[in-house]
VMD Tcl script that draws the C-alpha trace (Angstrom):
set ca {
  {10.97 -18.87 6.34}
  {7.96 -16.92 7.62}
  {5.75 -16.02 4.64}
  {2.78 -13.65 4.88}
  {0.78 -13.14 1.74}
  {-2.82 -13.12 1.04}
  {-5.27 -11.99 -1.69}
  {-7.71 -9.78 -0.76}
  {-11.52 -10.97 -1.16}
  {-13.32 -8.97 -3.98}
  {-14.88 -6.52 -1.48}
  {-11.35 -5.06 -0.72}
  {-9.99 -5.65 -4.20}
  {-7.67 -2.96 -5.47}
  {-8.73 0.22 -7.66}
  {-7.73 -0.75 -10.97}
  {-9.11 -3.80 -12.18}
  {-11.15 -6.74 -10.79}
  {-10.30 -8.93 -8.02}
  {-7.39 -11.05 -7.84}
  {-7.95 -14.98 -7.64}
  {-7.78 -16.29 -4.09}
  {-4.39 -18.00 -3.64}
  {-2.97 -19.60 -0.75}
  {-3.81 -19.33 2.88}
  {-1.50 -16.60 4.79}
  {0.73 -18.73 7.33}
  {0.92 -16.03 9.90}
  {-2.32 -14.11 9.87}
  {-5.12 -15.72 11.86}
  {-7.33 -14.15 9.18}
  {-6.48 -13.34 5.85}
  {-5.12 -9.71 5.32}
  {-8.35 -7.35 4.63}
  {-10.48 -9.16 6.90}
  {-11.14 -8.78 10.62}
  {-11.91 -11.73 13.11}
  {-15.50 -11.59 14.13}
  {-15.03 -14.62 16.55}
  {-12.82 -17.07 18.08}
  {-13.09 -19.64 15.47}
  {-10.07 -19.95 13.11}
  {-12.49 -19.44 10.11}
  {-14.70 -17.05 11.60}
  {-13.40 -14.07 9.43}
  {-15.37 -11.19 8.14}
  {-14.24 -9.13 5.02}
  {-14.55 -5.25 5.32}
  {-16.01 -4.00 2.04}
  {-14.41 -0.95 0.53}
  {-15.72 1.21 -2.37}
  {-13.88 0.90 -5.61}
  {-11.81 3.69 -7.08}
  {-10.85 4.96 -10.47}
  {-7.42 6.56 -11.46}
  {-7.56 10.23 -12.22}
  {-7.77 11.04 -15.97}
  {-5.72 14.28 -15.52}
  {-3.21 15.68 -13.06}
  {-5.67 18.28 -12.24}
  {-8.70 15.82 -11.48}
  {-8.89 14.60 -7.89}
  {-8.86 11.06 -7.14}
  {-11.70 9.35 -5.49}
  {-11.16 8.45 -1.80}
  {-13.14 6.70 0.70}
  {-13.83 9.20 3.75}
  {-11.66 8.08 6.71}
  {-8.69 9.39 8.85}
  {-6.22 9.52 6.17}
  {-3.38 12.30 6.49}
  {-1.89 14.20 4.01}
  {1.80 14.61 3.69}
  {2.95 18.15 4.15}
  {4.10 20.05 1.18}
  {7.84 19.52 2.03}
  {7.18 15.83 2.01}
  {5.43 15.65 -1.26}
  {8.02 17.87 -3.02}
  {10.65 15.42 -1.54}
  {8.80 12.73 -3.00}
  {8.18 14.28 -6.46}
  {11.80 15.12 -6.74}
  {13.01 11.68 -5.77}
  {10.65 10.16 -8.40}
  {11.67 12.32 -11.19}
  {15.64 11.69 -10.21}
  {14.85 8.17 -10.27}
  {13.64 8.18 -13.61}
  {16.11 10.49 -14.92}
  {18.81 7.89 -13.71}
  {17.27 5.10 -15.54}
  {15.38 6.15 -18.63}
  {12.57 8.49 -19.55}
  {9.92 5.48 -19.48}
  {11.56 3.81 -16.72}
  {8.99 2.16 -13.87}
  {9.81 3.85 -10.54}
  {8.13 3.93 -7.09}
  {9.16 6.11 -4.22}
  {7.68 6.48 -0.65}
  {8.30 8.08 2.74}
  {7.35 6.72 6.21}
  {6.24 8.67 9.22}
  {7.61 7.00 12.10}
  {6.88 7.10 15.96}
  {9.01 9.97 17.62}
  {10.72 10.78 14.37}
  {8.08 12.25 11.94}
  {8.32 12.20 8.30}
  {11.49 10.58 6.77}
  {13.30 11.55 3.59}
  {11.83 9.75 0.19}
  {13.40 6.52 -0.74}
  {12.83 4.57 -3.97}
  {12.63 0.99 -5.67}
  {13.46 -1.49 -2.82}
  {15.07 0.77 -0.37}
  {13.98 0.59 3.26}
  {11.58 3.12 4.84}
  {10.88 3.30 8.30}
  {13.12 1.74 10.95}
  {14.30 -1.83 12.18}
  {15.70 -2.69 15.75}
  {14.04 0.30 17.24}
  {10.56 -0.95 18.22}
  {9.08 2.33 16.46}
  {5.77 1.97 14.61}
  {5.05 3.30 11.14}
  {2.21 5.43 10.99}
  {1.57 6.93 7.77}
  {3.24 6.26 4.34}
  {3.43 8.61 1.29}
  {4.00 6.99 -2.22}
  {4.64 8.46 -5.90}
  {5.23 6.53 -8.79}
  {6.48 7.14 -12.51}
  {5.90 5.10 -15.73}
  {3.26 2.62 -13.98}
  {0.03 4.35 -14.80}
  {-0.48 5.65 -11.01}
  {-0.71 3.93 -7.88}
  {-3.37 3.14 -4.99}
  {-2.58 2.54 -1.41}
  {-4.52 1.27 1.42}
  {-3.46 1.16 5.21}
  {-4.50 -1.21 7.87}
  {-4.62 0.87 11.19}
  {-4.90 -0.15 14.96}
  {-8.45 0.04 16.07}
  {-9.63 1.33 12.66}
  {-8.98 -1.77 10.29}
  {-8.73 -1.39 6.45}
  {-8.60 2.60 6.05}
  {-9.72 2.68 2.35}
  {-7.95 2.78 -1.07}
  {-6.45 6.26 -1.93}
  {-5.40 6.65 -5.57}
  {-3.62 8.97 -7.60}
  {-1.78 9.30 -11.16}
  {1.99 9.03 -12.01}
  {3.60 11.97 -10.47}
  {1.02 12.53 -7.71}
  {1.66 11.70 -4.10}
  {-0.87 9.23 -2.40}
  {-0.77 9.06 1.24}
  {-2.51 6.61 3.73}
  {-2.14 6.26 7.44}
  {-2.54 8.89 10.50}
  {-0.26 11.16 12.14}
  {-0.84 12.75 15.55}
  {-2.88 9.79 16.77}
  {-0.04 7.47 18.16}
  {-1.82 4.89 15.68}
  {0.26 1.91 14.43}
  {0.03 0.90 11.13}
  {-0.21 -2.99 10.74}
  {-0.44 -3.88 6.97}
  {-0.38 -2.18 3.47}
  {-2.02 -2.88 0.23}
  {-0.67 -1.26 -2.93}
  {-1.73 -1.54 -6.65}
  {-0.24 -0.15 -9.44}
  {-1.92 1.02 -12.94}
  {0.17 -1.69 -15.01}
  {2.38 -4.27 -14.77}
  {3.29 -5.63 -11.15}
  {4.47 -4.26 -7.70}
  {6.44 -6.15 -4.97}
  {6.58 -5.20 -1.27}
  {8.27 -6.46 1.99}
  {7.22 -5.58 5.59}
  {9.12 -5.61 8.85}
  {6.79 -6.43 11.64}
  {7.05 -6.48 15.33}
  {8.01 -9.87 16.58}
  {8.89 -11.39 13.45}
  {11.10 -9.16 11.60}
  {11.22 -9.09 7.72}
  {8.39 -11.26 6.38}
  {8.77 -12.69 2.82}
  {8.55 -10.43 -0.22}
  {4.91 -10.66 -2.10}
  {4.61 -9.69 -5.66}
  {1.67 -9.25 -8.12}
  {-1.01 -6.57 -8.38}
  {-2.18 -5.59 -5.86}
  {-0.29 -7.00 -2.78}
  {-0.56 -7.02 0.83}
  {2.07 -6.84 3.29}
  {2.00 -7.11 7.07}
  {-0.61 -8.85 9.48}
  {-4.09 -8.36 10.62}
  {-5.62 -9.50 13.96}
  {-2.28 -9.78 15.86}
  {-1.87 -6.13 17.04}
  {1.51 -6.09 15.65}
  {3.15 -2.83 14.50}
  {4.38 -2.59 10.99}
  {8.12 -1.01 11.48}
  {9.55 -0.74 7.86}
  {8.73 -1.71 4.24}
  {10.21 -2.02 1.04}
  {8.13 -1.37 -2.33}
  {9.50 -1.80 -6.04}
  {7.94 -2.02 -9.65}
}
mol new
graphics top color blue
foreach p $ca { graphics top sphere $p radius 0.5 }
foreach p [lrange $ca 0 end-1] q [lrange $ca 1 end] { graphics top cylinder $p $q radius 0.2 }
display resetview
């Protein structure tokens, strides 16, 4: 079974807490996720440093973001995600842990929101994911980071529970290649569907990274759960 999982080096750790311990070497990516190849040697990888972030203290405070080509989801997508998150929590319990997300897909645009392990994106259509919007409930907020063609790691974007965080680009025909996700408490899981590989093995932790880097492979679909 294909397995793609890599702990990010400290320079690209998530926004809520310190860097994770470095674990096993990824079996697919030539360089560990969150690193870029800088030469032809197998071990010639260079980390791309990113600034740390903090979770907003209130719903009215703006999260700190790295300047970059991130796109904001349109109001209709934001409203759909917030409604989906509220419905998912209401169906479970007031304090349930919920994560909902919507993908922007090549030739389709923004899809409807899905939650808790459902598939966002497409499979069997050779369509690239270009952006992802995420909303959480009961986990203390979420941070996301996208690895993009010709850009690399975009930078962490963070929001509290109930806010919508968007990473990626639209209108640039630019593929998303990998995704990093971190939540404010507990763990998060993710699974990526990648060009040429199909569904990779799922990963769990906090943060988690799913997809590939250094291979120019489009990410086509994703599942996320908390």
